[in-house]
N, C-alpha and C positions, 0 to 999 in steps of 0.2 A: 504493500500500500504506500510505503514511503521509501525513498532512497536516502540512505544515511552515509555521510562522509565526515571525516575529522580533519581539523586544521590546527596547527600550533600557532598561538598568538604570542608575539614577543612583547609588545607594549599594551598591557591589558587596559590601563586607564584610558589611553587614547582610543583604543578599539571600542570600548564601551560608549564613549562619547560619539564617535562616528556612527556606530550602529544605531544609537537612539535617533540621531538627526536624519540618517538615511531612511529609517523606517517611516518617517513622517509623511512620505509620499503615499502611504497606504491609508485606506479608510478606517481599518480596524487594527488596533495595536494594543497588546498587553506586554509591557516591559517590566519585569520583576527583578529587582536588585537587592541582594541580601547584604551588600556592603561588607563582604566577608573580610576585607582587609582590616576592618576595625571591629568586627563582631565575631567572637568565637562562639558560634551557635551550634550546639550539638546536633540539632535536627535539621539544619540547612543542607539540602541535598545538592543544590546548584548555587554557584556564585551569581549567575545571571541567566535569566530565561527571557527570550523574546519570541512572541507569536504575532504574525501579521497576515493580513489579507484573507478574509473569510471565503471558504469554499461553500460551507453551509453554516446556518446560524439559527438560533431561536431567540425570539423577543416576545415577551408576554407580560401581562399584569399578574397580580398575585393569585388569581383564580386558578385552582388546580395546577399551580406552578411547579410544585415538587413532582407531581405525577408526570407532567409534560417534560420536565427536565430528565426524569428517570428514563422515560422512553427514548429521548434523544441520546442520552449518554449510553444506554445499554445497546441501542441499535448501531450507533456510530463506532463505538469501540476504538476511538482514536483520541488524539489530543483535543481537548476542549478548554477554552479559556473564557473567562467572563466573571460575572458577579451575581450575588444574591443581595437584594436590598433588604433593609430592616423591615420593610412593610410586608414581607412574606409571612410575618406573624399572623396576618389576617387570613392566610390560607390554612393555618394550623389551629387557630382558636377563634372564638366569637369576638373578634377585635376589629377595630377600624382605624383609618388614618384620615382625619378630616382637617388637619392643620394646613396652613399655607405652604404651597410648593412653588418656588420660583424657578426651579431647575428643569422640571419635566423630563426626568430620566425614566425609561421603562423600569418596571419592578425587577425583571430578570433579563439578562442578555448574556448569551454564550455563543461562541463561534468555533468552528473547526478550521484552523488556519492552514493555508496552503504551505506556509513556510515557518519552521521552528528552529531557533538557535539556542543551544544549551552550553553554557560555559562552566567548566570546573577547572580551577587553577588556570593554567595557560592552554588547556585543551578545549577546543570548540567543536561540538558536534552539531552538524547541520542536517536537518531532516525536512525534505521537501516531498510533497505528494508527487506521485509518478507523473501526473499531468504537467508538472512544471519543473521537473528535475533537470532539464536541459539549461535552466537559468542559474544553477548553483554557482558555477565558476565565474560567470559574468557578474552576478550579484556580489560575490565575495571580493572580486577585484574592485567593484564600485565602492564597496564599504571601505576598503583599505585606502583608496584614493580620494575619499570624500572630503571636501573642504567645508569645514564647519564655520558658518557665519552667524555669530550671535547678534540677535536684534534686541536692543534694550527698549523697554517700554518708555515712551516719551511722555505719555499722558499720566497725570496723577490719579491715583485711585482713592476715592472717598469711601471709606469703610464705615458702615453704620451697624448699630447693635439692635437686634430685634427686641430683646428684653432689656429694659433699663436696669441699672444697678438696684434702684429702689424696688422695682418690680421683681427682680431676681430674689432679693432678700425676703420679700413678702411670699413669693411662691415656695421658696425653700422652707420657710416657717410652716406653710401649709403641708409640705411634704413631711416635716417633722411631726406635725399633728397626726397624720396618718400612721406614722411609726409608733407614736406614743399611745395611740388607740389600739394598736395591735393589728392594723390592716396589713402591714408589711414590716419586714425587718430592715430592708435596705432597698434603695432605688437609685438609678443613675439618672440625674437630671441635667439636661443639656440646653444650651442656648446658641443662637445663630448670629454670626456676623456676616454681612453681605454688602455687595456693591452692585449698582445698576448701571446700565448703559456704559459698560466698560469693555475695552478691547485689550486683550493681553496676548503675549506669546507663550502658550502653555508649556512648550518644551523648555524655554529659558527659565520660566518660573519653577518648573520641576527641578531643573538642574541646581538652581539656587537653594531650593528647599532640601534637596538631597545632600548638597555639600555642607549645609549647616546642621544636618540631623544625623546622617549616616545610619539610618534606621535599618534593622534587619529584614523588614517586610515592606520595603518601598515599592511603589507602583507608579508607572506612567501608563494611563489607560486612555484610549481614544476610540470612540465609536462615532465617526463622522463629525458631528458638532458637539458631542458630549465628551467632556474631559474629566479625568480624576488625576490629581497630582498629590501623591500620598507618601508620607514619611512615617509609616506606622511601625511602632516597636513590637506590636502584639500579634502573635499567631492565634487564630481561632481554633483550627482543627487541621490535623494532618493524618492521612492514612498511608502507611507503608506496609504492604502485604496485609497481615492481619493485626498489626499494631496501630492503635489510635493515640495521638498525642494532642493534648490541649494545654495552652500556656496562658491562662488568664492573668491580666495585670490589674492590680488594685494597690495604689500607693505611689505617690509622686513627690519628689523633692527637687528643689532647684539646684543647679550646678553653680560653682563659683570658680573664678580663675585662681584665687588664692587656694593653694593645696590644703592648708589647715582648715579653712572654712568649708571646703568641698568635702573633706573627710568627716567633718562634724555634721554636715548636712546628711551625708550617707548614713552615719551612725544613728542620728536622730530618727531617720526614716526606719531603719532596721528595728529600732526599739519603740516606735510609736504604736501604742496599744490600739488606738483608733484605726490606724491603717492596717495593722495586723488583723484586727477583728473583721474589717471589710473584706480583706483578702480571703480569710478563712471561711467566711460565709459563702463567698462565690466558689471557693474550692469545693465546699459541700454540695453546692448546686451542680457544679460540673461533674462531680462524682456520681450524683444521682442521674444526670442526663446520660452519661456514658454507660451506666449500668443497664440502660434499656436495650443496648445492643451488644453488651459485653458477655464474654464467656464467664460463667459464675466464678467469683473470687478473683478475677483478673484486674479489677480497678485498683490502681495504686497511686499514691501521691509520691512522686519521685523527688520533687523539690517543694518545700513549703516556705513561702515568704522570703525567697532569695533576692538579694539586691543586685540588679544589673545596672551598669553605668553606660549611658549613651551620651552623645555630644551635648545635648540640651538639658537633659534631666537624669536623675536616678529613678529607677522604677522597681517596685516590689512585684516579683513574678513568681508564680507557682507553676509546677509542671505536673499534670495528671495524665496517666497513661492507662490503657486497657487493651485487651485482646478481643477480637471478634472472630466469629466463625467465618471462614473463607467464603461462604455462600451468602453472607450478609451484603445486601446491595449498598453501594456508596451513598445513594440518596436517602436510604433509611437512616444511616448514621448522621447525616446532616440534618434531616428532618426532625429527629428526636433530640437534637441539641440546639436548634436554632429558634430565636436569635441567641447569641452567646450571652451567658450570665453576667459577664463583666459590664455589658452595656444595658442590662435590664435591671435585675435586682432579684430579691427573694421575698416571698414566693414570686415566681417569674410572671405568671399571668396577672395577678393582682398589681404587681409593680408596673407592668406595661399599661394597664388601664389608667392608673394614676398619672404615669408619665404623659400619656396622650392628653389628659385633661389639663395638665399644668404647662406643658411645652407649647410653643406657638408656631413651630415650624415642623412640617413633615420631614422626618429624618431621611427617607429615601435611601440612597447609597451610603450616606454617613451612618456608621455603626452597623453596616452590613458587612459583606465579605467579598474580597476579590481573590481569585486563584485559578486553579486548573485541575482537570482530570487527565491522567495519562492513559495510554492505550491498555494498561493492565488494571484499570479501575482504581489506582491509587489517586490521592488528591492532596492538595495543600492550599489552605485559605488563610488569609490574614484577617484582622479586624480593621475596618476602615475608620481610623482616627488620625489626628494630626494631618488633616487632608484639606485640600482646596478642590472644590467642585465648580465646574464652569460649563455653561451652555453658550457656545459662541454664536448660536443663531439668535437668541434673544439678549445676548450680552449680559447675562446674570452670573455673578460670582458669589460663592457661598463657602463659609467654613464654620463648623460648629465645634464646641468644646463642652465638656461636662465633668461632673464629679459624682462620687457615690455619697449619698446622704444616709447616715445611720443615726441612731438615737443620740449619740454624743457629738454630732456634727454642729459646727458653729457657722451660720449662714455667711458671715463676713469672711471667714477663712476658706469656705468652699468657693466663694466668688474669687478670692485671690488665687486659688488653685486653678480655676478656669483660665485666668489671665496668664498664668505660667505656661499652661498648655497652648494658649493662643499666640505666645510670643514669636515662635518661629514663622507662623503664617503672616503675622504683621510685618515681621522683618523682611520677608522676601517680596512683599507687596508694596513696601514703602519706597 
């Protein structure tokens, strides 16, 4: 079905840049960068993956979305790249999404690429469908000789806040009232920053965001006029043979240039009881979700509340693993764990209902997942956070940030945490 060839890459950094810019001639792009030169991630299989140019695709709203995607994936049995939006929750439970949506992305989009590039170290594997494998050598030569011309945005971007600080504090207090009443234990509450009538160069913005973040689950996504520029540190779910890995993040601390202050920030995060309790609650939720498709007794917490350091922030990450029967369908594993607990709360359904009532923007792709299925029905998906979403057709730009609200949360401090998470997006758009 595919022709596979391998090439040795001498200058990896330059090649990655050329590959990204060269790919922009295509309508559909998923460019996944693990930034492995700065991230020692145990479960990262590739340093870089690029999929371009749809041969077949699926685009749908949330209605019967998992069933439709299951049919597409099981029949195609090839590489598929795309995303699951947060609003697929409405396909799984009696839920709805009635908040404002300025982006107008489909709820689900996946495509079977004609051309796939897989980079591990300095070894590049190129996989083209047979129908276009005569283009491999010419494309590779084009990439090596590609002249990158960066275009800087000349127009200023006026970023507005959907929920004012005063309103945020009020809504967070309402969330706390739900917690104190016993409706929920924890919920992730998010707010949107946006810009209207704005023209940007998405590739250039992504490069800036990636350079200041070096996140292990970064994505440049393009579907014609829809763009995602993502610097996510979080893995949602990975399937490798019959092993399932989830790595929820709960707990964020700011980085400092001063080494002493930076170590103090890291130490304080590690010993912060509020952050640890948030993380442990979500670990329990993930364990419960994974148990629905796990072989009995196989769900394990491999790491609990481990501190990982990234370029912008320190993060508290746990790793939960399980084993599934080899006959379990990939979409069943995704369906029984979606949306991810780190972006919802506990209990999950009650938290999602309260989130919908208090937030003012439809989440869409934000807090959804981007990733791929491989021809052997393995998959790897991130959590879409620390991301800029852009619709070039209506020139609407959006990024959202959130934090977990628990019983001992302080609205003012939660607001400050949101601004820490928004810092990178403001920086690359300024």
